[in-house]
Rosetta silent file (secondary structure, phi, psi, omega in degrees, C-alpha in Angstrom):
SEQUENCE: XXXXXXXXXXXXXXXXXXXXXXXXXXXXXXXXXXXXXXXXXXXXXXXXXXXXXXXXXXXXXXXXXXXXXXXXXXXXXXXXXXXXXXXXXXXXXXXXXXXXXXXXXXXXXXXXXXXXXXXXXXXXXXXXXXXXXXXXXXXXXXXXXXXXXXXXXXXXXXXXXXXXXXXXXXXXXXXXXXXXX
SCORE:     score description
SCORE:     0.000 S_00000001
   1 L     0.000  144.905  177.848    9.732   -2.063  -24.562 S_00000001
   2 L  -121.245  157.085 -178.772    7.576   -0.812  -27.384 S_00000001
   3 L   -66.731  -22.254 -173.587    3.915   -1.382  -28.150 S_00000001
   4 L   -66.138  -42.542 -173.723    4.720   -2.916  -31.552 S_00000001
   5 L  -104.387  133.117  176.813    6.220   -6.169  -30.335 S_00000001
   6 L   -88.171  115.588  179.396    4.512   -8.529  -27.940 S_00000001
   7 L   -82.867  145.842 -176.874    7.098   -9.791  -25.467 S_00000001
   8 L  -110.751  147.274  170.337    6.724  -13.313  -24.203 S_00000001
   9 H    38.356 -120.619 -173.694    7.186  -14.927  -20.806 S_00000001
  10 H   -60.941  -37.331  178.124   10.519  -14.475  -19.091 S_00000001
  11 H   -61.303  -43.447  179.500   11.663  -11.724  -21.472 S_00000001
  12 H   -65.583  -44.459  179.879    8.555   -9.678  -20.637 S_00000001
  13 H   -63.171  -37.558  176.185    8.956  -10.225  -16.890 S_00000001
  14 H   -63.639  -40.074  178.350   12.597   -9.110  -17.076 S_00000001
  15 H   -68.137  -40.857  177.465   11.534   -5.935  -18.881 S_00000001
  16 H   -60.565  -41.929  178.798    8.768   -5.293  -16.346 S_00000001
  17 H   -61.508  -43.445  177.655   11.310   -5.674  -13.558 S_00000001
  18 H   -60.130  -44.691 -179.529   13.634   -3.143  -15.227 S_00000001
  19 H   -62.296  -48.099 -178.332   10.778   -0.652  -15.573 S_00000001
  20 H   -64.525  -39.659 -179.151    9.679   -1.053  -11.962 S_00000001
  21 H   -65.628  -29.782 -176.603   13.238   -0.814  -10.607 S_00000001
  22 H   -97.452   -5.827 -178.345   13.877    2.467  -12.416 S_00000001
  23 L   -81.716  138.073  177.852   10.523    4.118  -11.757 S_00000001
  24 L   -93.720   -2.632  179.179   10.339    6.770   -9.055 S_00000001
  25 L  -140.900  162.001  179.975    6.548    6.453   -8.791 S_00000001
  26 L   -60.406  149.043  177.851    3.975    3.635   -8.865 S_00000001
  27 E  -123.640  127.590 -177.515    3.034    2.200  -12.273 S_00000001
  28 L   -73.304  158.889  176.096   -0.429    0.780  -12.853 S_00000001
  29 H   -61.329  -36.027  178.586   -1.050   -2.646  -14.323 S_00000001
  30 H   -65.045  -41.077  177.639   -2.822   -0.975  -17.254 S_00000001
  31 H   -63.481  -43.968  178.869    0.226    1.179  -17.994 S_00000001
  32 H   -64.530  -36.814  178.640    2.497   -1.871  -17.896 S_00000001
  33 H   -62.863  -42.191  177.852    0.070   -3.767  -20.140 S_00000001
  34 H   -63.099  -43.641 -179.252    0.229   -1.016  -22.772 S_00000001
  35 H   -62.071  -42.676 -175.795    4.016   -0.968  -22.647 S_00000001
  36 H   -87.369   -6.511 -179.485    4.252   -4.758  -22.985 S_00000001
  37 L    60.576   43.344  176.508    1.417   -5.016  -25.526 S_00000001
  38 L  -136.322  176.285  179.030   -0.457   -7.581  -23.405 S_00000001
  39 L   -77.853  160.414  177.013   -3.604   -7.560  -21.268 S_00000001
  40 H   -61.660  -35.492  179.701   -3.675   -6.212  -17.734 S_00000001
  41 H   -63.563  -35.463  176.025   -4.482   -9.745  -16.540 S_00000001
  42 H   -63.194  -40.823  178.955   -1.204  -11.009  -18.055 S_00000001
  43 H   -63.120  -42.889  178.361    0.609   -8.298  -16.076 S_00000001
  44 H   -57.721  -43.849  176.812   -1.132   -9.384  -12.858 S_00000001
  45 H   -63.368  -41.984  178.011    0.118  -12.932  -13.502 S_00000001
  46 H   -61.489  -43.849 -179.912    3.625  -11.667  -14.277 S_00000001
  47 H   -63.583  -40.273  177.522    3.746   -9.647  -11.060 S_00000001
  48 H   -60.448  -44.029  178.523    2.583  -12.704   -9.111 S_00000001
  49 H   -64.903  -39.445  178.263    5.380  -14.785  -10.644 S_00000001
  50 H   -65.710  -40.522  177.057    7.954  -12.071   -9.876 S_00000001
  51 H   -63.408  -36.797  178.914    6.757  -11.883   -6.261 S_00000001
  52 H   -64.214  -22.831  175.946    7.057  -15.673   -6.049 S_00000001
  53 L   -91.815   17.130  178.098   10.753  -15.188   -6.925 S_00000001
  54 L    65.429   27.507  172.569   11.001  -12.867   -3.892 S_00000001
  55 L   -76.082  130.723 -175.510   11.122   -9.641   -5.877 S_00000001
  56 L   -78.599   66.848  179.874   10.049   -6.867   -3.449 S_00000001
  57 E  -100.734  130.450  179.696    7.116   -5.617   -5.527 S_00000001
  58 E  -114.524  132.461  174.141    4.210   -4.058   -3.677 S_00000001
  59 E   -91.776  123.979  178.793    0.763   -3.590   -5.196 S_00000001
  60 E  -121.556  175.111  177.742   -0.787   -0.316   -4.061 S_00000001
  61 L   -69.212  -17.279  178.452   -3.905    1.582   -4.993 S_00000001
  62 L   -93.684  -13.454 -177.882   -1.667    3.798   -7.177 S_00000001
  63 E   137.463 -166.693 -177.664    0.083    0.934   -8.951 S_00000001
  64 E   -90.823  142.692  178.374    3.091   -1.326   -8.511 S_00000001
  65 E  -129.144  139.316  173.156    6.225   -0.256   -6.634 S_00000001
  66 E  -103.891  123.011  179.243    9.617   -1.965   -6.483 S_00000001
  67 L   -92.413  118.125  175.217   11.377   -1.513   -3.135 S_00000001
  68 L   -73.092  142.425 -178.018   15.140   -1.254   -3.417 S_00000001
  69 H   -59.065  -39.455 -179.290   16.940   -2.992   -0.538 S_00000001
  70 H   -66.430  -29.251  175.907   18.896    0.141    0.385 S_00000001
  71 H   -67.525  -42.380 -177.483   15.591    2.056    0.718 S_00000001
  72 H   -65.480  -37.158 -176.880   14.219   -0.553    3.109 S_00000001
  73 H   -68.062  -23.711 -177.111   17.298   -0.502    5.347 S_00000001
  74 L   -89.708   -2.794 -173.589   16.969    3.250    5.987 S_00000001
  75 L  -103.362  149.843  174.161   13.351    3.089    7.148 S_00000001
  76 E  -105.374  147.233 -176.198   11.788    2.598   10.573 S_00000001
  77 E  -133.640  144.385  177.992    8.577    0.653   10.919 S_00000001
  78 E  -149.510  142.419  175.135    5.918    0.448   13.632 S_00000001
  79 E  -102.945  132.483  179.367    2.534   -1.216   13.946 S_00000001
  80 E  -124.530  145.663  177.307   -0.220    0.740   15.663 S_00000001
  81 E   -96.767  128.715 -176.650   -3.707   -0.353   16.732 S_00000001
  82 E  -125.721  159.745  176.825   -6.484    2.014   15.694 S_00000001
  83 E  -149.003  127.604  174.273  -10.206    2.350   16.157 S_00000001
  84 L  -170.865  166.989  177.707  -12.656    4.666   14.397 S_00000001
  85 L   -76.559  157.426 -179.837  -15.816    4.768   12.311 S_00000001
  86 H   -54.256  -36.543 -177.960  -15.574    4.422    8.499 S_00000001
  87 H   -69.341  -10.403  177.337  -16.318    8.122    8.011 S_00000001
  88 H   -96.142    3.482 -177.786  -13.124    8.959    9.959 S_00000001
  89 H   -60.482  -46.231 -179.840  -10.843    7.017    7.586 S_00000001
  90 H   -61.550  -45.206  179.618   -9.892   10.067    5.551 S_00000001
  91 H   -59.740  -43.574  179.239   -9.144   12.089    8.678 S_00000001
  92 H   -61.632  -50.400 -177.231   -6.991    9.266   10.078 S_00000001
  93 H   -64.574  -41.999  178.512   -4.991    8.763    6.873 S_00000001
  94 H   -63.946  -41.385  177.222   -4.463   12.502    6.305 S_00000001
  95 H   -57.005  -43.858 -178.667   -3.358   12.922    9.910 S_00000001
  96 H   -68.134  -50.408 -177.699   -0.768   10.172    9.420 S_00000001
  97 H   -66.872  -28.899  177.671    0.650   11.295    6.077 S_00000001
  98 H   -67.552  -21.584  175.670    0.803   14.883    7.324 S_00000001
  99 L   -83.745   -9.024  177.516    3.242   13.733   10.033 S_00000001
 100 L   102.270   11.372  178.372    5.511   12.324    7.330 S_00000001
 101 L   -97.100  160.979  167.937    4.781    8.614    7.547 S_00000001
 102 E  -102.969  129.878  174.721    3.773    6.163    4.872 S_00000001
 103 E   -87.924  105.287 -173.415    0.793    4.015    5.796 S_00000001
 104 E   -73.556  -43.759 -175.053    2.023    0.685    4.475 S_00000001
 105 E  -158.323  176.490  170.908   -1.018   -1.496    5.136 S_00000001
 106 E  -130.871  140.359 -179.961   -4.146   -2.211    7.122 S_00000001
 107 E  -134.179  144.517  173.764   -4.733   -5.473    9.007 S_00000001
 108 E  -136.675  159.274  175.169   -7.727   -6.915   10.807 S_00000001
 109 E  -106.054  107.875 -177.563   -8.400  -10.136   12.660 S_00000001
 110 E   -87.979  140.436 -177.415  -11.381  -11.840   11.048 S_00000001
 111 L   -65.551  -23.855 -179.290  -13.285  -14.462   13.099 S_00000001
 112 L  -103.996  -48.184 -173.254  -13.285  -16.977   10.227 S_00000001
 113 L   -88.058   -8.645 -176.873  -10.311  -16.108    7.999 S_00000001
 114 E    78.672 -144.094 -177.791   -7.883  -15.045   10.716 S_00000001
 115 E   -72.062  126.518  174.240   -5.519  -12.176    9.894 S_00000001
 116 E  -117.095  133.215 -179.940   -6.445  -10.223    6.774 S_00000001
 117 E  -135.378  149.769  176.758   -4.064   -7.581    5.439 S_00000001
 118 E  -143.132  138.093  177.764   -4.056   -5.259    2.494 S_00000001
 119 E   -71.106  136.709  174.819   -1.394   -2.928    1.156 S_00000001
 120 E  -113.248  -53.315  177.714   -2.312    0.765    1.221 S_00000001
 121 E    51.115   60.427  173.377    1.043    2.527    0.621 S_00000001
 122 E  -113.330  135.737 -178.289   -0.106    6.131    0.938 S_00000001
 123 L  -133.733    2.347  176.542    2.398    8.803    1.892 S_00000001
 124 L  -152.408  171.106 -175.853    0.785   12.105    0.879 S_00000001
 125 H   -61.624  -38.783 -179.655   -2.621   13.760    0.573 S_00000001
 126 H   -61.815  -43.077  179.960   -2.945   13.070   -3.164 S_00000001
 127 H   -67.389  -36.380  176.530   -2.400    9.337   -2.617 S_00000001
 128 H   -62.794  -46.515  179.412   -4.933    9.303    0.246 S_00000001
 129 H   -59.442  -45.164  179.805   -7.499   11.000   -2.009 S_00000001
 130 H   -62.297  -44.170  179.322   -6.805    8.510   -4.821 S_00000001
 131 H   -59.377  -48.167 -178.027   -7.085    5.547   -2.410 S_00000001
 132 H   -68.839  -33.156  175.479  -10.422    6.759   -1.015 S_00000001
 133 H   -63.847  -40.709  178.191  -11.773    7.501   -4.508 S_00000001
 134 H   -63.635  -40.779  177.541  -10.992    3.913   -5.506 S_00000001
 135 H   -59.546  -46.480 -177.750  -12.818    2.617   -2.432 S_00000001
 136 H   -67.270  -46.589 -177.873  -15.826    4.769   -3.336 S_00000001
 137 H   -61.864  -38.792 -177.269  -15.796    3.997   -7.082 S_00000001
 138 H   -89.483   -4.660 -177.388  -15.603    0.248   -6.536 S_00000001
 139 L    57.281   32.696  179.453  -18.026    0.321   -3.609 S_00000001
 140 L   -74.613  155.069  177.140  -15.466   -1.722   -1.678 S_00000001
 141 L   -94.954  136.673  174.328  -15.761   -2.245    2.047 S_00000001
 142 L   -66.464  141.452  177.995  -12.977   -1.024    4.302 S_00000001
 143 H   -58.040  -35.927 -178.282  -11.307   -3.925    6.108 S_00000001
 144 H   -63.553  -20.181  177.665  -11.887   -2.115    9.401 S_00000001
 145 H   -70.905  -21.434  178.014  -15.647   -2.431    8.826 S_00000001
 146 H   -72.404  -19.203 -175.468  -15.276   -6.198    9.248 S_00000001
 147 H  -124.893   29.462  178.476  -14.105   -5.631   12.827 S_00000001
 148 L    54.432   35.322  173.913  -16.312   -2.693   13.876 S_00000001
 149 L    98.048  -11.311  179.935  -13.492   -0.201   13.332 S_00000001
 150 E   -84.518  128.668 -179.156  -10.607   -1.983   15.060 S_00000001
 151 E  -159.346  165.209  176.270   -7.566   -2.362   12.817 S_00000001
 152 E  -113.043  147.571  170.657   -3.782   -2.225   12.667 S_00000001
 153 E  -125.011  138.981  168.183   -1.610   -0.058   10.445 S_00000001
 154 E   -94.178  121.742 -179.850    2.042   -0.576    9.676 S_00000001
 155 E  -105.784  140.117 -179.111    3.633    2.866    9.563 S_00000001
 156 E  -125.732  135.722  179.699    6.940    3.534    7.830 S_00000001
 157 E  -151.213  171.691 -179.566    9.118    6.620    8.311 S_00000001
 158 L   -84.217   -8.248  177.733   12.704    7.790    8.078 S_00000001
 159 L  -153.593  158.286  175.519   13.040    8.091   11.875 S_00000001
 160 H   -65.548  -32.644  179.761   11.595    6.843   15.151 S_00000001
 161 H   -60.375  -42.224  178.827   10.823   10.484   16.035 S_00000001
 162 H   -65.145  -39.800  176.795    8.419   10.752   13.080 S_00000001
 163 H   -64.107  -39.411  176.766    6.738    7.514   14.144 S_00000001
 164 H   -61.396  -42.898  179.585    6.415    8.892   17.699 S_00000001
 165 H   -64.039  -40.303  178.697    4.793   12.065   16.304 S_00000001
 166 H   -64.441  -43.604  179.605    2.369   10.016   14.205 S_00000001
 167 H   -64.428  -40.090  178.029    1.414    7.889   17.192 S_00000001
 168 H   -64.223  -39.620  178.971    0.906   11.010   19.329 S_00000001
 169 H   -64.671  -41.080  176.481   -1.327   12.531   16.615 S_00000001
 170 H   -62.511  -42.211  179.527   -3.438    9.345   16.543 S_00000001
 171 H   -62.085  -46.100 -178.720   -3.692    9.456   20.343 S_00000001
 172 H   -63.144  -35.506  179.755   -4.746   13.111   20.321 S_00000001
 173 H   -78.828   -9.335 -179.998   -7.420   12.412   17.687 S_00000001
 174 L    82.822   18.189 -178.598   -8.771    9.516   19.747 S_00000001
 175 L   -96.273  -15.889 -174.266   -7.906    6.920   17.081 S_00000001
 176 E   -86.613  130.978  174.267   -5.170    5.035   18.917 S_00000001
 177 L   -87.388  124.736 -178.653   -6.080    1.907   20.883 S_00000001
 178 L  -108.817  167.784 -179.109   -3.999    1.848   24.067 S_00000001
 179 L   -64.708  -21.598 -177.588   -3.255   -0.934   26.539 S_00000001
 180 L   -77.712  -12.417 -175.524   -5.534    0.742   29.085 S_00000001
 181 L   -90.078    0.000    0.000   -8.621    0.206   26.904 S_00000001
């Protein structure tokens, strides 16, 4: 796609899909908007329509990612319950990515809205820093603040051993909620 021509509807969404499928890193909505010569809001709508067609597109703090099916089949996933103060968020996330996991999301149980979840998709220190900068710049509230620090993370790794190591690191740091508590 080139900036000169404004692509319309289905043609634009097909091009966006091609770009996302071939990208090895997240692409922001603003970057996609420039490529397609449309507004970022149009891209948000396009991504929503693509997701509605069951395209495995994930919105992260770094941009949009397309998950190839073969990538998903090779990964192990585990949900862990955590508890800590907001100021320990960076320490928790760095601890996790340093063990080799991707922190896929954060979930909390809200008394009115029920389960609330948000994609995080951080897998290295740079992504953690970028995620936390966005939280700070936008003055957003961490979901865990809605539940006094109690939250769930879905962790993704290439092996169960890496997930075990991540869980052990959380336990050692005092962040893991166990059945005994």
